[in-house]
N, C-alpha and C positions, 0 to 999 in steps of 0.2 A: 293538131287536129283540124279538120275541115266540117264545113257545114254546108248543106245542100238547101239552097230555096226550092221546096217542093208545094205540091198542092195543085191548085187552078191556078196554072201558070202556063203562058206558051213553052217557055224555056227553062229547064232547071238547071240554076244556076250554082257552081260550086265556089266557096267563099273559103279562102285561106288566109286567116288573120295574121300568120307569121310574115306574110311577105306585104303587108300593110306600112311596114315600116319604111320601105321603101318607094312608098307611093307618094308622088307629089303633093296629092288631094288631102294626104293628113293635117289634122290641125293640132296645133298646142293645147293642151285641155284648157290651160288657164286663160287663154286668149280666147277661147270660145266663151266661155263663163263669163270673163270680163266686158263690159261695156261701161260707156259714158252715160250719165244720168239723161242725156238728151237723144240716146242712142246714136250719137256721131261720133266715127273716129277721128282723134284728133292727129293730123297730119301737116309737116311741114314741105312744101314743096319748094322752096325755094333754096337750091344748094348751091347758089353762085358763090360764096365764100368758101364751101370746102371744095367747088372746083379751083377757084382761085389758089387757094393752099397748095391742090396737088401740082396745078401749073407752075407754081414758083418754086415747088420743091420743099414747100415747108412741112407738108405731110406726106408719107409715101403711100400711093395707092395700093387699095388691098390687090392681092396678088391671087391667083388659082391655089398657091398652095396653102394661103392663111384663109382661104373661104373654106376649104376640104378640111382645115384643123379646127374652123370653127363649125361648121356642119357636124362634123363626128362627136364635138363636145354637145351640142345642141342634141343630139340624139341619146346620148349616154347621161344626160340629166332631166330632160324634160318628158312629162306623160302627155300621150297623143291619142288623139280620137280620129274617126273618119267617118264622113257623111255616108250613111246607107244608101240614101236616095237615088244615087245612079243604079246600084246594084238590083236593087229592087224595080226599078225602072226597066232594066234591061229584061227583067223575067217576064216581062208582059202579062201582066194578070188578064185575064179573060174578062172580071168584071169591071175592069178599069178603074174611077174612084171610087166605087162603091166596094172596092174588095175590103175582107179584112184580114189581117195577116196576124196569126198565132204564134207566140215567141216561147218555147218552151223553156223554164230557166230553174234554178236552185230552188225557188220557193213555189213551182208550180207553172202554169199556164196563165199568160196574159194576153189577150186580145186587143191589137189596135188597129185604127182604121188607115187604109193606104193612102188617104187623101193627104193624111199628117206626116207622110213620109220625110218630109224636109225638116222635120225636128228629132230624127232618129239618127242617134250615131252612137258608133260602135266604140268606148274605151278598151284599148288592146294594148297600151304601153304605159307603165308608173314608173316613173323617175329610171328612165332606159332600160328597163326589164318586163319580162313578159309580166302581163295580168294575172295570170295564170298559169300553172306549170305545162296544161296541156297546149297553151296557145289559145285558148277561148277567150270570148270579151263579155264583157257589160255593156247593155244596153242604157245608153241615155236618151232621155227625152227633155228637149231643152224648148222653153219657148223664144219668141222673137225678141225678149229683151234679154236671152243671154241668162237665164236661170235654170237652173236644172229641176225640172216637175217630177222625174220619175226616174229611177234606177232599177233596171231588171239585172242582178247579178248572175253570171255563169250561164250564158245564152248557149244552150245546147243543139236548138232545131228551130228552125223558122219556116213556117208553112202556109200557104196563102190559101184562103178559104172562099 
């Protein structure tokens, strides 16, 4: 099922959640909700040992075939979300930052400020399967610390006011 962004917008955008699984902007749900205490992600930039092992033949470098296999397994095992901010921005609200977005969902209607769009995520996949049979999604509102603040289940309509 598709959802159209309607209302007080310059462009009415059509969203098809079934295609988001192929979108490179999707995020693993657990990664979105997991943050370190100080908010900084821990990374290891020094890969010299790994490079030495590949060059000397101790370790086989990843191949395209093994990468595809890993990607497929990732798609079948993880839950995914996608940020809604780019889609909401493409619609170009006439009221700009003062716009209000009405989300129609299972429990009624909820109005959220357009200026908070960076915190809106569509949860569309759960453990490799569609979240809802007809392909619709739940809206997650996540704060800057990665904590889920609100969940609107089974969003059926998005309207700018």
